[in-house]
N, C-alpha and C positions, 0 to 999 in steps of 0.2 A: 800533624805535627805541633815535635815538643816545643822546640824552640818559638811556634808564632805564639802557642798557647802562653809557655809566660811570657813572653809581652803583654798578653790579655789581661792578665791578673796582677798585672804592676798594674797600679795608678796614676801610676808620676812618672813614665818611658816616653810621650808624649809618643805613644805606638796605639792603637785599639782595634781591637777584633771584633766582627760577631761573626759566624756562620750561620747562614739560611736554607730550608730545605724547601722540597718544594712538592707540599701534600697530592698533586692532581694525580687521580686515579678512577678506577671504577670506568661507568658509562653515564656520560654528561653532557645538555644538549650549549654546540659551539654560542655562546650569547653576549657577545660586544656591548660594553655598554654604547649608550645614546651620549651625548654632552650636549650643555649648554653655551652656545660660543661665548656667554660676555663672564659667564666663569672663566674660559681659558684667557680672556680677555684680562680678570681683575690674578690671573695667578699668575700673567706675565710682569706684571710690574705690581710693588709697593706703593704707587704714588695708585693708581685704578680701586684698589681693596674698600675703599668706603665712597667709592661712585656706584648710587641708583641706574638700572638700564632698566627700557622697554620688557615688557617679559615678550620672549620665546618663544615656540619649540622647542624641545630636545635633537635631537639631528639624529637617526638610525645610524647604524652601518649599512653600509650597503654590498656587505658581502654572507655569501649564500649559507640557509643556513645545513649546517652541519652537527651533527651525533656524535663523539668522540668513543672511540671505542677501545678502553688503554687493557678489555680484558681478554683480548682477540690473541687465546696463543693457538698454536694448535697439540691436539691431544687433551691434555691437564687444562684444566681448569682453577685460575689463582690470579691471586691483584695484587700482583709484583707494586712494589717500588723502585721507576725507571724513572722519573722524571728530575730535572736536575734544572741549577741555575746556570746556564753558558757564555752569558754575558761577560761580552773580555773590552771596559775601555776605562780609561781614568781623566778623572780631573786637573788641574792643578790650578792653585791664586784660583781659581774662578776665572782661570783669565784664555783658556786652552786648554782643549779637549782630541784627546788621542782614544777612536774609535775604527775598529775592526774585529780579525777574525784571530791577531794571535796574543796567546795565553804570553806569561811573562815565566818563559819557561827556554832555556838555552834550546832548548827541542826546535823551537820556534823559526830560528835568527836562521839567513841569509840572507846572499847578496841574490842580487838581479842575473846574477852567469850561471848559477847553480853548480860549480867546479865540482867534478867529481871530487877531485882533490884538493880539499882545501883548508888549511890549518888552521883560520877563526875558527874554525866550524867542528872544535874538540870541546872536549869538557874541561871545565875550570881550572879542575890542580891537573890539568896535562903539562909536562916539562916541554922545554924551549925541545933538546932534543927528538922529542916524538911529534912537535908539531916541526921541524926539518927532515923529519923519517914521513909527512903528506907530501911536504912542500918536492919534497925528489919524490917523493910516488911508491915509496917503499911501506908507505901506511896507508889505509884506510884513516879517511876524517873518521873521527869517535863517531859523530851527528849524520846523517844522511842530510842529504838535498831537499829544502820546504819549498813550497811556493805558499804566496797569505800577503794579504792587503791593509795597509791600517791606511787612515784618514785621522790629518791634523788639520783642528777647525780652531778657528778664531774670531773672535764675536759673538754677535748672542746666544747664537743657537749650544755655547757651553751652556749656559747660564740651564737647559733643558736636559744635557744630561747630567748634568749636576741636581737637575729637583728629582728625578730619575734614581742614582744612588740617596738622595737624602727619603725618598716616598720607603725606601729600604730601611732607610738604615731607622730611620723615626719609628715603623711598621714593629722592627725589631725591637725595641728598646721602650716601644706599649706592651711587649705581649712578654717581655722579663726575661728575652730568652738567655744564655751561658755566656755571661761576661758582657753582657747588659748593666751589669751592675759601675759597670769599669769608663764603660762610655758616655759622651758627653756628645748634650743635639748641637744644631749649631744649623744657621738661616744658608740660603743663596742667594746671590746676589745677583740683583737687577739692576745691573746698570753696566754692563758691556754694551759699547756704543757701535753702532752697526757698520759694517766698509765699503764708502760711496763705491769702489769698483767692486763689491763684495756678489755674494749668487745665493740663489734661492736653498737651504737648508734646512734641512725637517730632519730630527734626530725621532725614531718608528723604535719602537722596542713590544715586547708580546712577556707580558706578563703574568703568571696563572692569579688564580684569583687567593684572597680579596682584592689584588694589585688589579687586575682585570685590567687587561690590554692586549688588541691585537691591530697595532698601527703598520708593521711593517710586510702584513697578510694583506692589508688594506691601501697601500703602495703603491703592495706589487700586483696587483690584482686590476689597477685605477691605471695604475703603465702599461700592462698586457693589455688593457682592453682597447688602448689603446693604438696599438701598435700597428706601424705598417709595414714595414721595408726589413727592421730584424730582429731579434735577442741573440741577445747573446750571454752565454751561462757558463760561468768558471767556478767549478763545486764541486767540493768533500765527495757529498753525493748527488743521488741525481733516481731520489725516488717522493715524490711529491704530488702525490697521482690528483689532491685537491685545485692545485694549484695550474697546472697540466693540462686536466678539461679545462678550462678557462682557457690556454695558451695553442688549445687543439681548436677552439671554440675560432680561438684571433684569427689562426692561419684562414679557417674557414671563410670569413669575414674580410679577409682583401691577402688572395689567393698569388704576390708575391710575397708574401711577408716569410721570410725562411727564418729557421730555430743554426743555431751553434751552439754544443755543451761539449763542451771538455773537463773531463770529471776521470773518477782513479777507475784501476778492473776491479772487476770482482773475486771475493774470497766463495769460489763455491760449495764451500764445503762448510765457513766458519762462517757466513758475515747473513745475519739476517734477515737485511734488505735485501740478497740478494735475487729473492723473487718479484718485489717488485721496482726494483730497480731492470732487472728482465721486459718486465709488462710493460713497465710504462714506456720500455725504448720500443718493443713489441705497437707496440697501441700508437707512437708518433710514426717508424716506418709503415706500418703497412699501413693509414691513410695518403702517405706525404710522399713518403719515399724519401732518393738522397740525394736529389736534386733542391728539396727543400727541409732538409733536418740533418744534422749531418753529429754524430761523436767524435771524441777524439782526445789520448793522452800522451804528458810529458814524459820524455823519457833525457836526460843529460848524458854525455856519452867522454870519454878519453882515452885513451891504448899505454901501455905499458913496456918499455922492450926487456925482456928474459931471456933464457939462452937456447940452443937448438936447435929442430930446421926448422921451425916455426916458432917461432921469439919473437914474434908481437901479437901481441893477447889486449885482446876489446875488451871496453869497464862498460856495459851501459847500464845507468843504475835511474830508476822512476822515479822519477820526481815528489816527493809525497803534499798532492795539493789538496793544502790545507781552507784552499782557497773558499769566498764568500760571496759571488760577485753574481752581478745584475746588470746586464746592457740591456738598456730598449733607443731602439733611434737616434742616437747619438745627443737624445735630451737628458735621458732619465738613468741613474746610473744607484747603485743602494749598494754599498758597502758595511759588513758589519759581524756582528754570531750570525744570524741564521740561519742556516747552511737548506737545501733546497730539499728537505724535505717533511714532511704532513707537521709531524712534534714540533716543528721550529718556529712556525707561525698558528700554532695551536695555543700549548699551554707551558714551550721552555720559556727560557726567563731567557731574553737573548738580545740585545740591543743593533741595532744599524744607523745607518746617518743613509738619507737618501735627498741627492742633489741634483737636484730640477736646473740648466745652462749649460743649453745649444753646444757656446764655444770651448765649453771647458772641459764636457764629459766628453767629443771628438776628441781633442787634444788627448784626454786620455786613455780614450780606446785606442790611436793610431802608438801612441806609446807602448801598453800596452800589446799589439800583433806586434811591435816590429823585436818587443823579447822575444814573440813565440817565434815567429818568421825567420827565416836566412838572416842573416847578416846579410843587411846592406839591402836589406825589403823596404821600396818606399811604400808608401800599405797607402793601397786606394780609395779614395771618400766615396768609388760607388762599391753596394753591397756587391751586386754581380761580381763583379772584377776583387777584393778578398777575398772573396767565397770561393773562389777557382783560382787566390792563391793559396788560402790552407787546403786545396786541396794536393794540391802539386808539389807541398809539401812535407806531406804524412804520404803522400807518392813516394817520395822521393828517399826521405827517411823507412821508411816501407821495405822499400828495396834494400838500402845498403844490412838495414837489421838480418835480408833474408842471409843474404851479402854473404857479414859475420855468420848464422847459424849454418850452412851450408861446410862455411871451413870449418866448426867446429869452435867460434868459437877464437882460432888463432887463425895470426894469417903468416911466410914466409915474405920476408923483407927484406932480404939479405941483411945485411948483416942488423940491420933495425935503424938506424941514424939519419936516416932518408926519412920523405914526405911519405906516405901511407896514400896505394893509389887513388884516383878520384872517389873508385866504385866501392870503397873504404872508410868513406868521409859522412857523415848527417850533416846534416844545417840544418837550427832552431832543434828548436826543444819536440814539432809538433810532430803525433805518430798515431794513424788511424785506430781506431776503436770498438769491434765490433764488440757486439755480448750475446748472451744464448739464449736456447729457450726458458723456459722459467721452469719447466722440467726437472733440468740440469744444475739447479739449488737444491743442496741435499735438506737446510734449512727454510721448507717450503708453511704455508697458512701464518706466516707472520704475519697478521694484521695490521693496513700500510700507514697507523697512529701509533703503533709499536716499535718502529724499526731502534732500536733501541744503539747511542754509542756505544763505540772499542773500549776500554778499560782507561786509554791515555785524554780521553773527557774526562775523568774525573768520578765517575759515579762508582 
C-alpha cells in the first residue's frame, strides 16, 4: 500500500507503521508454554514489579497434545507460507478497546437488518444518485450484506489488549524490521480502575513463536468441557477437528447437551476446507443426530416489481457470515477474530475477548436470537424451546424459498402493488444448511491444519 508506506517513511507525521509476518511452517509440536502466576501479577501493575513472591511451580497448559502439520497437501510435497496475523482490534488512549471479527474495511459494515437494498452499504465514492437508485430498488448495493461482531471494552482488560499490541510492536523494533527506524516505543498504562458493576473479561490470544500463546484454545476447551445445556456457534468456518473432538466428548458426558452451528455454505469446487467441513458434519450427525446437532445458514430477502406477466421478482441474498462466536450455557461467550478452524487456535495471530457473566451472556444470546428468528419471536430461556424455534423458523423459510424456486423466482401478483401472498414471505434469516459427503469435494486431501483462508483475508 503506497499511501501506508509514505506515512511509514515520514518520521514527523505522527503515523507509525510496521508489518509483521507469521513464519509458522513445517511440522511441529503444539507446546503451549507454562506460566508462573507471580509473573503475571507483576506484569499487571508497575506497583508489583519490585515485590518478592514465594517460589511456585509453573502452571502447565491442559490442552491435549497435538502435532501441527503444515505440509499435509494433496499430491505435492511443499512448504508454503500460508500463516498470517489475523487479529482485529484497536486500543484508544489506553481507555477503550474494540475486539472482534471486523476488518477496518468498507466491506465489513452492515446493520443488523441486513437489508438486500441498503444505500449505506455503498462504496465511499458512490454518488447521491446511485444511493437513491438503491433506495428505489433500481440498483443493487455495491457491497453485500455482512454479519459480524465486535465488543467494546472499558476497564482494566483494556490494558491486556494494549499489552498484546505492545508485545508485537516491541518484537518488531527489536528485530529491526522495515520502518522500525521511524517507530517509537511506548508504555502500557496499568491504571484503569475496575467497574463496581463490571464483569469478568479475559483478553485471549493465539500467537505464533516466539510470542507463543494459545489462550483462545485454552478458554474454548475449558468452556466446552464444562458445557451441560448447549453450545452455540456462529462462524465463518466449521472445520476445527481438534476442538470438535472435545465437543463430542462433552456431548457423550452430558446426554442432554445440544450443539447448534450457524455457518456458510461450502464451495465444493474451490474451498480447500470442504472436506474437513463435511467430515466434521458427518462425524457429529452420525453420533448425535439432528435432535442434538443442527446446522443453519443465513439469508436475507426482498422483492422487486418489474413488468410483464410475472412482474414480481424475489431477491434472496446469502449473508456473508463472517462471525466468530461461541456461547456456552448462558454463562460463557467468546468473540473475536478466531475462526472455528485448527489454524486459528494453533498458530495464527488471533485475538478474542472471553466473557464469563451469566446475566450479560444470557442477555446477548437472547438479543442475537431475536435478530435471527422471525420478527416478534419471544426467545425462550429453555434450550429445547428455542431449539424448536430455530427448527420452525428454518422449516418455514425453506418452504418459502422452495415456493419461489418452483415459480422460477418470479410470480404473478397482479400489478405488483399489493402485498405478497403469505407463502412467499420468509421471516427472519435462518434457513437449513445440509452438507454433502466428503467425496463431493473437489479439493480432497488438504490437511486439517492447512485449510487456508480465502484471498479477502489478506494472505
